[in-house]
N, C-alpha and C positions, 0 to 999 in steps of 0.2 A: 407385463414382463418388465423387469428392471435390468439395467446394465450398469455395472460399477467397475471402475479400474482401481485395483488395490495397490499394485506394485509394478515396477518396470520389468522385473524378472518373471519367468513363467512360474505358475503355481503347480507344484508336483503332486499335491494331495489335498483333498477337501472332504468334509463330512458335514451333513446337516443334523440338527437335533430332531427329536421325534416329530414335533409339529411344524418343522421347517421355518421357524422364526429366527434362527441363528445359524451361521455357518462358521466352521472352523477351517482356516486355510493354513497351509504350510508351504512357504516358498522353498526354494532349493537349498534349505539349511535346516538346522535342528529346531529352532523355536517355532511355535505355532501361535496364532492369534484368533480370537473369536470375534466375529462381526455380526451385527444385527442388520439385515437387509432393510432398506427403506423403499417402499413402493411409491411410485409417483402416479 
């Protein structure tokens, strides 16, 4: 399991891609960004 801190604000919405190698996060505003999780 990995733990990542993206922002200081709460994340209001997130979505995984089909094979769960990327996550799209949306902070409490309109833009969204795509992140690739890194496992340690």
